[in-house]
Every structure is written in structure tokens, then in C-alpha cells.
py3Dmol code that shows the C-alpha trace and the ligand (Angstrom):
import py3Dmol

protein = """\
ATOM      1  CA  MET A   1       0.000   0.000   0.000  1.00  0.00           C
ATOM      2  CA  ARG A   2       1.443   3.350  -1.067  1.00  0.00           C
ATOM      3  CA  THR A   3       0.465   6.653   0.542  1.00  0.00           C
ATOM      4  CA  VAL A   4       0.662   9.891  -1.410  1.00  0.00           C
ATOM      5  CA  VAL A   5       0.022  13.272   0.204  1.00  0.00           C
ATOM      6  CA  VAL A   6      -0.766  16.377  -1.811  1.00  0.00           C
ATOM      7  CA  ASP A   7      -1.348  19.970  -0.744  1.00  0.00           C
ATOM      8  CA  ASP A   8      -5.089  20.385  -1.038  1.00  0.00           C
ATOM      9  CA  TYR A   9      -8.320  19.197  -2.624  1.00  0.00           C
ATOM     10  CA  ALA A  10      -7.492  20.709  -6.014  1.00  0.00           C
ATOM     11  CA  ALA A  11      -4.193  18.824  -6.150  1.00  0.00           C
ATOM     12  CA  LEU A  12      -5.906  15.659  -4.947  1.00  0.00           C
ATOM     13  CA  SER A  13      -8.463  15.912  -7.751  1.00  0.00           C
ATOM     14  CA  GLN A  14      -5.704  16.385 -10.357  1.00  0.00           C
ATOM     15  CA  ALA A  15      -3.685  13.472  -9.000  1.00  0.00           C
ATOM     16  CA  ALA A  16      -6.732  11.188  -8.843  1.00  0.00           C
ATOM     17  CA  ALA A  17      -7.683  12.149 -12.407  1.00  0.00           C
ATOM     18  CA  ASP A  18      -4.097  11.399 -13.488  1.00  0.00           C
ATOM     19  CA  ALA A  19      -4.270   7.944 -11.878  1.00  0.00           C
ATOM     20  CA  ILE A  20      -7.629   7.077 -13.461  1.00  0.00           C
ATOM     21  CA  ALA A  21      -6.475   8.372 -16.869  1.00  0.00           C
ATOM     22  CA  ALA A  22      -3.268   6.316 -16.596  1.00  0.00           C
ATOM     23  CA  THR A  23      -5.285   3.137 -16.034  1.00  0.00           C
ATOM     24  CA  VAL A  24      -7.459   3.916 -19.058  1.00  0.00           C
ATOM     25  CA  ARG A  25      -4.398   4.630 -21.207  1.00  0.00           C
ATOM     26  CA  ARG A  26      -2.851   1.314 -20.178  1.00  0.00           C
ATOM     27  CA  LYS A  27      -6.099  -0.588 -20.640  1.00  0.00           C
ATOM     28  CA  PRO A  28      -8.618   1.245 -22.843  1.00  0.00           C
ATOM     29  CA  ASP A  29     -11.473  -1.111 -21.889  1.00  0.00           C
ATOM     30  CA  ALA A  30     -10.724  -0.906 -18.145  1.00  0.00           C
ATOM     31  CA  LEU A  31     -13.573  -1.710 -15.769  1.00  0.00           C
ATOM     32  CA  LEU A  32     -13.695   1.092 -13.195  1.00  0.00           C
ATOM     33  CA  LEU A  33     -15.538   0.698  -9.906  1.00  0.00           C
ATOM     34  CA  LEU A  34     -16.719   4.201  -8.995  1.00  0.00           C
ATOM     35  CA  ALA A  35     -17.622   5.691  -5.634  1.00  0.00           C
ATOM     36  CA  THR A  36     -20.011   8.600  -5.473  1.00  0.00           C
ATOM     37  CA  GLY A  37     -19.870  10.862  -2.385  1.00  0.00           C
ATOM     38  CA  ASP A  38     -18.120  14.231  -2.423  1.00  0.00           C
ATOM     39  CA  THR A  39     -14.431  13.350  -2.485  1.00  0.00           C
ATOM     40  CA  PRO A  40     -13.993  11.964  -6.022  1.00  0.00           C
ATOM     41  CA  MET A  41     -16.184  14.619  -7.656  1.00  0.00           C
ATOM     42  CA  GLY A  42     -13.277  16.980  -8.382  1.00  0.00           C
ATOM     43  CA  ALA A  43     -11.423  14.157 -10.141  1.00  0.00           C
ATOM     44  CA  TYR A  44     -14.505  13.213 -12.172  1.00  0.00           C
ATOM     45  CA  ARG A  45     -14.985  16.861 -13.213  1.00  0.00           C
ATOM     46  CA  GLU A  46     -11.349  17.060 -14.240  1.00  0.00           C
ATOM     47  CA  LEU A  47     -11.666  13.878 -16.318  1.00  0.00           C
ATOM     48  CA  GLY A  48     -14.779  15.306 -17.993  1.00  0.00           C
ATOM     49  CA  GLU A  49     -12.780  18.391 -18.974  1.00  0.00           C
ATOM     50  CA  ARG A  50      -9.888  16.299 -20.301  1.00  0.00           C
ATOM     51  CA  TYR A  51     -12.361  14.263 -22.330  1.00  0.00           C
ATOM     52  CA  ARG A  52     -13.909  17.419 -23.813  1.00  0.00           C
ATOM     53  CA  ARG A  53     -10.451  18.672 -24.770  1.00  0.00           C
ATOM     54  CA  GLY A  54      -9.813  15.356 -26.541  1.00  0.00           C
ATOM     55  CA  GLU A  55      -7.120  14.280 -24.072  1.00  0.00           C
ATOM     56  CA  LEU A  56      -8.827  11.093 -22.919  1.00  0.00           C
ATOM     57  CA  ASP A  57     -10.275   8.256 -24.970  1.00  0.00           C
ATOM     58  CA  THR A  58     -13.231   6.609 -23.224  1.00  0.00           C
ATOM     59  CA  ALA A  59     -14.600   4.730 -26.231  1.00  0.00           C
ATOM     60  CA  GLN A  60     -14.167   1.355 -24.522  1.00  0.00           C
ATOM     61  CA  VAL A  61     -14.150   2.285 -20.827  1.00  0.00           C
ATOM     62  CA  ARG A  62     -16.552   0.314 -18.632  1.00  0.00           C
ATOM     63  CA  ILE A  63     -17.862   1.419 -15.241  1.00  0.00           C
ATOM     64  CA  ALA A  64     -19.548  -0.238 -12.278  1.00  0.00           C
ATOM     65  CA  GLN A  65     -21.625   1.202  -9.495  1.00  0.00           C
ATOM     66  CA  LEU A  66     -20.227   0.773  -5.984  1.00  0.00           C
ATOM     67  CA  ASP A  67     -23.420   0.957  -3.967  1.00  0.00           C
ATOM     68  CA  ALA A  68     -27.110   1.787  -4.102  1.00  0.00           C
ATOM     69  CA  TYR A  69     -29.908   2.586  -1.681  1.00  0.00           C
ATOM     70  CA  ALA A  70     -32.435  -0.232  -1.593  1.00  0.00           C
ATOM     71  CA  GLY A  71     -35.950   0.118  -2.900  1.00  0.00           C
ATOM     72  CA  ILE A  72     -35.926   3.618  -4.302  1.00  0.00           C
ATOM     73  CA  ALA A  73     -37.660   4.309  -7.574  1.00  0.00           C
ATOM     74  CA  GLU A  74     -36.140   5.171 -10.944  1.00  0.00           C
ATOM     75  CA  GLY A  75     -35.597   8.916 -11.158  1.00  0.00           C
ATOM     76  CA  ASP A  76     -35.456   9.368  -7.354  1.00  0.00           C
ATOM     77  CA  HIS A  77     -32.940  12.149  -6.733  1.00  0.00           C
ATOM     78  CA  ARG A  78     -31.203   9.938  -4.151  1.00  0.00           C
ATOM     79  CA  SER A  79     -30.294   7.300  -6.722  1.00  0.00           C
ATOM     80  CA  LEU A  80     -26.545   6.643  -6.478  1.00  0.00           C
ATOM     81  CA  TYR A  81     -26.742   5.216  -9.993  1.00  0.00           C
ATOM     82  CA  GLY A  82     -28.142   8.555 -11.162  1.00  0.00           C
ATOM     83  CA  TRP A  83     -25.330  10.344  -9.319  1.00  0.00           C
ATOM     84  CA  MET A  84     -22.682   8.179 -10.991  1.00  0.00           C
ATOM     85  CA  VAL A  85     -24.281   8.718 -14.391  1.00  0.00           C
ATOM     86  CA  SER A  86     -24.445  12.493 -14.083  1.00  0.00           C
ATOM     87  CA  ALA A  87     -20.996  12.840 -12.493  1.00  0.00           C
ATOM     88  CA  PHE A  88     -19.110  10.364 -14.668  1.00  0.00           C
ATOM     89  CA  ALA A  89     -20.966   8.465 -17.385  1.00  0.00           C
ATOM     90  CA  GLU A  90     -22.592  11.463 -19.068  1.00  0.00           C
ATOM     91  CA  PRO A  91     -19.594  13.805 -19.086  1.00  0.00           C
ATOM     92  CA  LEU A  92     -17.384  10.976 -20.352  1.00  0.00           C
ATOM     93  CA  ASP A  93     -19.939   9.554 -22.816  1.00  0.00           C
ATOM     94  CA  ILE A  94     -20.094   6.075 -21.313  1.00  0.00           C
ATOM     95  CA  PRO A  95     -23.375   4.433 -22.336  1.00  0.00           C
ATOM     96  CA  GLU A  96     -25.543   2.152 -20.210  1.00  0.00           C
ATOM     97  CA  GLU A  97     -24.314  -0.910 -22.145  1.00  0.00           C
ATOM     98  CA  ARG A  98     -20.880  -0.350 -20.648  1.00  0.00           C
ATOM     99  CA  THR A  99     -22.221   0.159 -17.127  1.00  0.00           C
ATOM    100  CA  ILE A 100     -22.650  -2.513 -14.468  1.00  0.00           C
ATOM    101  CA  ARG A 101     -25.530  -1.530 -12.290  1.00  0.00           C
ATOM    102  CA  LEU A 102     -26.161  -2.583  -8.692  1.00  0.00           C
ATOM    103  CA  ASP A 103     -29.867  -2.257  -9.060  1.00  0.00           C
ATOM    104  CA  GLY A 104     -31.611  -1.118  -5.876  1.00  0.00           C
ATOM    105  CA  ARG A 105     -34.992  -1.518  -7.574  1.00  0.00           C
ATOM    106  CA  LEU A 106     -34.659  -5.306  -7.812  1.00  0.00           C
ATOM    107  CA  PRO A 107     -35.073  -7.848  -5.016  1.00  0.00           C
ATOM    108  CA  PRO A 108     -31.703  -7.577  -3.222  1.00  0.00           C
ATOM    109  CA  ALA A 109     -30.583 -11.184  -3.725  1.00  0.00           C
ATOM    110  CA  ILE A 110     -31.186 -10.926  -7.469  1.00  0.00           C
ATOM    111  CA  ALA A 111     -29.531  -7.517  -7.784  1.00  0.00           C
ATOM    112  CA  CYS A 112     -26.411  -8.756  -5.951  1.00  0.00           C
ATOM    113  CA  ARG A 113     -26.234 -12.007  -7.914  1.00  0.00           C
ATOM    114  CA  ASP A 114     -26.592 -10.215 -11.276  1.00  0.00           C
ATOM    115  CA  TYR A 115     -23.979  -7.640 -10.286  1.00  0.00           C
ATOM    116  CA  ASP A 116     -21.396 -10.206  -9.183  1.00  0.00           C
ATOM    117  CA  ALA A 117     -22.029 -12.266 -12.323  1.00  0.00           C
ATOM    118  CA  SER A 118     -21.532  -9.203 -14.565  1.00  0.00           C
ATOM    119  CA  VAL A 119     -18.337  -8.203 -12.758  1.00  0.00           C
ATOM    120  CA  ALA A 120     -16.947 -11.738 -13.083  1.00  0.00           C
ATOM    121  CA  ALA A 121     -17.959 -11.972 -16.744  1.00  0.00           C
ATOM    122  CA  GLY A 122     -16.323  -8.583 -17.287  1.00  0.00           C
ATOM    123  CA  GLY A 123     -12.993  -9.868 -15.973  1.00  0.00           C
ATOM    124  CA  GLY A 124     -13.106  -8.155 -12.538  1.00  0.00           C
ATOM    125  CA  PHE A 125     -12.339  -4.574 -11.600  1.00  0.00           C
ATOM    126  CA  ASP A 126      -9.238  -2.983 -13.079  1.00  0.00           C
ATOM    127  CA  LEU A 127      -9.419   0.061 -10.813  1.00  0.00           C
ATOM    128  CA  ALA A 128     -11.599   0.763  -7.787  1.00  0.00           C
ATOM    129  CA  VAL A 129     -11.971   4.460  -6.940  1.00  0.00           C
ATOM    130  CA  LEU A 130     -13.080   4.596  -3.322  1.00  0.00           C
ATOM    131  CA  GLY A 131     -13.852   7.220  -0.707  1.00  0.00           C
ATOM    132  CA  LEU A 132     -13.360   6.803   3.038  1.00  0.00           C
ATOM    133  CA  GLY A 133     -16.466   6.925   5.244  1.00  0.00           C
ATOM    134  CA  PRO A 134     -16.237   8.794   8.549  1.00  0.00           C
ATOM    135  CA  ASN A 135     -16.587   5.380  10.232  1.00  0.00           C
ATOM    136  CA  GLY A 136     -14.068   3.793   7.885  1.00  0.00           C
ATOM    137  CA  HIS A 137     -16.664   2.279   5.554  1.00  0.00           C
ATOM    138  CA  LEU A 138     -15.889   1.483   1.921  1.00  0.00           C
ATOM    139  CA  GLY A 139     -19.027   1.559  -0.174  1.00  0.00           C
ATOM    140  CA  PHE A 140     -21.575   0.601   2.473  1.00  0.00           C
ATOM    141  CA  ASN A 141     -19.361  -2.019   4.075  1.00  0.00           C
ATOM    142  CA  GLU A 142     -20.010  -0.842   7.601  1.00  0.00           C
ATOM    143  CA  PRO A 143     -18.035  -1.757  10.720  1.00  0.00           C
ATOM    144  CA  PRO A 144     -17.595  -4.288  12.174  1.00  0.00           C
ATOM    145  CA  ILE A 145     -16.830  -6.276   9.045  1.00  0.00           C
ATOM    146  CA  GLU A 146     -14.714  -9.186   7.959  1.00  0.00           C
ATOM    147  CA  ARG A 147     -12.532  -9.173   4.863  1.00  0.00           C
ATOM    148  CA  ASP A 148     -14.632 -11.708   3.002  1.00  0.00           C
ATOM    149  CA  ALA A 149     -17.936  -9.754   3.156  1.00  0.00           C
ATOM    150  CA  PRO A 150     -19.914 -10.424  -0.065  1.00  0.00           C
ATOM    151  CA  THR A 151     -22.034  -8.098  -2.194  1.00  0.00           C
ATOM    152  CA  ARG A 152     -25.250  -7.794  -0.184  1.00  0.00           C
ATOM    153  CA  LEU A 153     -28.050  -5.809   1.417  1.00  0.00           C
ATOM    154  CA  VAL A 154     -26.976  -3.896   4.538  1.00  0.00           C
ATOM    155  CA  PRO A 155     -28.750  -1.750   7.111  1.00  0.00           C
ATOM    156  CA  LEU A 156     -27.087   1.653   7.349  1.00  0.00           C
ATOM    157  CA  THR A 157     -25.420   2.324  10.689  1.00  0.00           C
ATOM    158  CA  PRO A 158     -26.352   5.472  12.646  1.00  0.00           C
ATOM    159  CA  ALA A 159     -22.954   6.921  11.675  1.00  0.00           C
ATOM    160  CA  SER A 160     -23.658   6.393   7.976  1.00  0.00           C
ATOM    161  CA  LEU A 161     -27.190   7.745   8.257  1.00  0.00           C
ATOM    162  CA  ARG A 162     -25.699  10.880   9.827  1.00  0.00           C
ATOM    163  CA  SER A 163     -22.956  11.236   7.226  1.00  0.00           C
ATOM    164  CA  ASN A 164     -25.336  10.681   4.297  1.00  0.00           C
ATOM    165  CA  ALA A 165     -27.827  13.221   5.662  1.00  0.00           C
ATOM    166  CA  ARG A 166     -25.810  16.050   4.155  1.00  0.00           C
ATOM    167  CA  TYR A 167     -26.369  14.788   0.627  1.00  0.00           C
ATOM    168  CA  TRP A 168     -30.156  14.520   0.938  1.00  0.00           C
ATOM    169  CA  GLY A 169     -31.191  17.376   3.246  1.00  0.00           C
ATOM    170  CA  GLY A 170     -31.549  15.579   6.567  1.00  0.00           C
ATOM    171  CA  GLU A 171     -31.289  12.172   8.191  1.00  0.00           C
ATOM    172  CA  ASP A 172     -34.998  11.405   7.690  1.00  0.00           C
ATOM    173  CA  ASN A 173     -34.451  11.473   3.929  1.00  0.00           C
ATOM    174  CA  VAL A 174     -31.710   8.838   3.982  1.00  0.00           C
ATOM    175  CA  PRO A 175     -32.952   5.365   3.017  1.00  0.00           C
ATOM    176  CA  ARG A 176     -32.396   2.814   5.805  1.00  0.00           C
ATOM    177  CA  GLU A 177     -30.910   0.023   3.708  1.00  0.00           C
ATOM    178  CA  ALA A 178     -28.449  -0.214   0.880  1.00  0.00           C
ATOM    179  CA  LEU A 179     -26.811  -2.669  -1.458  1.00  0.00           C
ATOM    180  CA  THR A 180     -23.060  -2.620  -1.564  1.00  0.00           C
ATOM    181  CA  CYS A 181     -20.333  -4.215  -3.575  1.00  0.00           C
ATOM    182  CA  GLY A 182     -18.755  -6.602  -1.083  1.00  0.00           C
ATOM    183  CA  LEU A 183     -15.424  -5.878   0.502  1.00  0.00           C
ATOM    184  CA  ALA A 184     -14.205  -9.243  -0.838  1.00  0.00           C
ATOM    185  CA  SER A 185     -14.742  -8.278  -4.481  1.00  0.00           C
ATOM    186  CA  MET A 186     -13.450  -4.734  -4.226  1.00  0.00           C
ATOM    187  CA  LEU A 187     -10.264  -6.049  -2.588  1.00  0.00           C
ATOM    188  CA  GLU A 188      -9.739  -8.207  -5.708  1.00  0.00           C
ATOM    189  CA  ALA A 189      -9.431  -5.103  -7.927  1.00  0.00           C
ATOM    190  CA  ARG A 190      -6.136  -4.955  -9.794  1.00  0.00           C
ATOM    191  CA  GLU A 191      -5.668  -1.383  -8.531  1.00  0.00           C
ATOM    192  CA  ILE A 192      -7.380   0.580  -5.775  1.00  0.00           C
ATOM    193  CA  LEU A 193      -7.308   4.345  -5.346  1.00  0.00           C
ATOM    194  CA  LEU A 194      -8.622   5.616  -2.006  1.00  0.00           C
ATOM    195  CA  VAL A 195      -9.192   9.370  -2.045  1.00  0.00           C
ATOM    196  CA  VAL A 196      -9.333  11.186   1.295  1.00  0.00           C
ATOM    197  CA  SER A 197      -9.725  14.893   1.927  1.00  0.00           C
ATOM    198  CA  GLY A 198     -10.213  17.126   4.936  1.00  0.00           C
ATOM    199  CA  ALA A 199      -9.325  17.317   8.605  1.00  0.00           C
ATOM    200  CA  HIS A 200     -12.561  15.512   9.556  1.00  0.00           C
ATOM    201  CA  LYS A 201     -11.085  12.347   7.990  1.00  0.00           C
ATOM    202  CA  ARG A 202      -7.762  12.620   9.833  1.00  0.00           C
ATOM    203  CA  GLU A 203      -8.493  10.245  12.704  1.00  0.00           C
ATOM    204  CA  ILE A 204     -10.219   7.566  10.630  1.00  0.00           C
ATOM    205  CA  LEU A 205      -7.413   7.715   8.062  1.00  0.00           C
ATOM    206  CA  ARG A 206      -4.866   7.237  10.843  1.00  0.00           C
ATOM    207  CA  GLU A 207      -6.823   4.149  11.953  1.00  0.00           C
ATOM    208  CA  THR A 208      -7.027   2.924   8.327  1.00  0.00           C
ATOM    209  CA  LEU A 209      -3.239   3.060   8.033  1.00  0.00           C
ATOM    210  CA  ALA A 210      -2.536   1.546  11.479  1.00  0.00           C
ATOM    211  CA  PRO A 211      -0.336  -1.568  11.276  1.00  0.00           C
ATOM    212  CA  MET A 212      -3.001  -4.280  11.761  1.00  0.00           C
ATOM    213  CA  PRO A 213      -6.247  -4.482   9.736  1.00  0.00           C
ATOM    214  CA  SER A 214      -9.270  -4.533  12.010  1.00  0.00           C
ATOM    215  CA  ALA A 215     -12.947  -5.404  11.573  1.00  0.00           C
ATOM    216  CA  ASP A 216     -13.765  -2.107  13.296  1.00  0.00           C
ATOM    217  CA  VAL A 217     -12.223  -0.103  10.447  1.00  0.00           C
ATOM    218  CA  PRO A 218     -13.375  -1.578   7.128  1.00  0.00           C
ATOM    219  CA  ALA A 219     -10.864   0.450   5.103  1.00  0.00           C
ATOM    220  CA  SER A 220      -7.967  -1.040   7.053  1.00  0.00           C
ATOM    221  CA  TRP A 221      -8.588  -4.266   5.068  1.00  0.00           C
ATOM    222  CA  LEU A 222      -7.094  -2.425   2.098  1.00  0.00           C
ATOM    223  CA  GLN A 223      -3.770  -3.492   3.569  1.00  0.00           C
ATOM    224  CA  SER A 224      -4.624  -7.031   2.488  1.00  0.00           C
ATOM    225  CA  ALA A 225      -5.862  -6.161  -1.015  1.00  0.00           C
ATOM    226  CA  ALA A 226      -4.803  -8.362  -3.910  1.00  0.00           C
ATOM    227  CA  GLY A 227      -3.570  -5.568  -6.177  1.00  0.00           C
ATOM    228  CA  GLU A 228      -1.813  -2.246  -5.881  1.00  0.00           C
ATOM    229  CA  VAL A 229      -3.363   0.210  -3.404  1.00  0.00           C
ATOM    230  CA  VAL A 230      -2.722   3.948  -3.439  1.00  0.00           C
ATOM    231  CA  VAL A 231      -4.061   6.086  -0.623  1.00  0.00           C
ATOM    232  CA  LEU A 232      -4.213   9.627  -1.959  1.00  0.00           C
ATOM    233  CA  ALA A 233      -4.803  12.192   0.770  1.00  0.00           C
ATOM    234  CA  ASP A 234      -4.544  15.926   1.126  1.00  0.00           C
ATOM    235  CA  ARG A 235      -2.506  17.498   3.896  1.00  0.00           C
ATOM    236  CA  ASP A 236      -5.568  18.255   6.006  1.00  0.00           C
ATOM    237  CA  ALA A 237      -6.390  14.539   6.113  1.00  0.00           C
ATOM    238  CA  LEU A 238      -2.793  13.377   6.532  1.00  0.00           C
ATOM    239  CA  PRO A 239      -0.547  16.124   7.930  1.00  0.00           C
ATOM    240  CA  SER A 240       2.489  13.833   8.076  1.00  0.00           C
ATOM    241  CA  LEU A 241       3.250  10.583   6.292  1.00  0.00           C
ATOM    242  CA  PRO A 242       2.853   7.523   8.544  1.00  0.00           C
TER     243      PRO A 242
END
"""
ligand_1 = """\
16
F6R
C -20.180 6.462 -2.062
C -19.729 5.570 -1.024
C -19.249 6.024 0.315
C -18.350 7.268 0.271
C -17.851 7.626 1.675
C -17.074 8.936 1.661
O -20.572 5.714 -3.214
O -19.782 4.408 -1.224
O -18.555 4.956 0.909
O -17.277 7.026 -0.587
O -18.924 7.745 2.555
O -17.916 9.961 1.263
P -17.369 11.439 0.981
O -16.437 11.335 -0.169
O -18.601 12.237 0.645
O -16.692 11.894 2.229
"""
view = py3Dmol.view(width=600, height=400)
view.addModel(protein, "pdb")
view.setStyle({"model": 0}, {"cartoon": {"style": "trace"}})
view.addModel(ligand_1, "xyz")
view.setStyle({"model": 1}, {"stick": {}})
view.zoomTo()
view.show()
């Protein structure tokens, strides 16, 4: 696991965009697992601008959704699929046929089975772009969690309900259950990029990087990932390298 610290959020967004673009250059049909949330948005915007300037070829790029609230209708503004489409797929012209959906509208067991089957048939994730939850979650893999957690339906913890409230205008508007790509499959990605910004992530990032992985900090399992892991943080999140 490699840790890279940059000055601020702008630099983090540039560096994350560079890393994603490098994967796509190396493998034009890369399958990218994409977090929503605030942190990667600067990188996605930057990639959209590079694409518009003709600096990035996305003609074969494939994307997969990381997580989804359960049971919300098509067109609901809280759809994480909709968020991924408007933040990444639309600006980069990636059509639905090249998107693996974790479909919160389907019965959970079917949605998870279809998703895992599509990821396997697609050759697995080339790059997982992940954000760090305030409780250390990755996707909606909430603590405590073991490394082999599968893709599944999960109840949101109080900490995640609180942290998601800011996206949807209050805790009451946050759905109570979600589907998430399992920790086990995201840890199989050939590359993982964890993006972390802000002083409010400092303590949980310190715990993520602590020597022993622990069920209480889901992101600490990144230390046992199969592929290359880069933790990209700004100085507010990681004032000094561990
Ligand atoms: C989003 C997701 C979440 C976020 C995490 C950090 O699809 O799965 O795990 O990545 O909660 O969110 P931000 O980046 O908003 O701090």
C-alpha cells in the first residue's frame, strides 16, 4: 500500500484524475468501480474536462456502481446510480451498455447475484476508486466487518445515516438500507485508489493506516488487497506521512 500526500483538494483531484487516466491509457477497456460521495467529484470533473479537450479516450471504458440505496424508484434524486451517471458516465460519454448496475430496484438477492455475475464476466475490476467513510466504511461495508464480506443488502449504521444526511437534506431522507459491492470483491481489484480529503477524515485515516487491519475499520482491510493500493490524501487529512 502506497500513501501519497498532496497539498489540497485541487491537487488531490488532479492526482486522482491522473491515476484514473493512466489506467485507461494502459487498458482502454478498463472496468472502473466508482464511488459517489463528495471526495472523487473533483477528479470526475477534471476527467470530464480532459475528455472534452480530446485528451482522454473513453470509447471502450466500462464502469460499475459501488453501492445503491435499496428500494428507491427510478428517477429518485437519491439514486446513487443517477449520481454516478451524471458525475461520470454522461460527461465521459459512457453508455448504459458499458455500465454494471447494482440495481436497488430489484429484489436484493437478485440484484447482488446479477452484479457479481456481470463483474466476473467482465474480468473483474481494473481500478476501484473509493472514498473513506467517517466510520471507515468502503461503499456501504459498515463496521464491524470481515474481509470476506460479499455483495449484499446492509442496514445503514447510525454513523452512515448521519454522514449521508448532508447529501439529501436531513437524516430522515436517507434510506435505511443499501446494497453494496462486497469488501471481498473490491479487494480483488487490480488497482485501488482511495481518495481522502479534509481534517474531519484525519483520525479515521490514521486508523485505516494503522499496522493491523481490524474489523472495526473496514478500510484497514485495504492493507490485504490483492492488487496495488494507493491512498491519496490531502494534507488536512494526513498532515504527516505515517
Ligand atoms: C459512495 C460511497 C461512500 C463514500 C464515503 C465517503 O458511493 O460508497 O462509501 O465514498 O462515505 O464519502 P465522501 O467522499 O462524501 O466523504
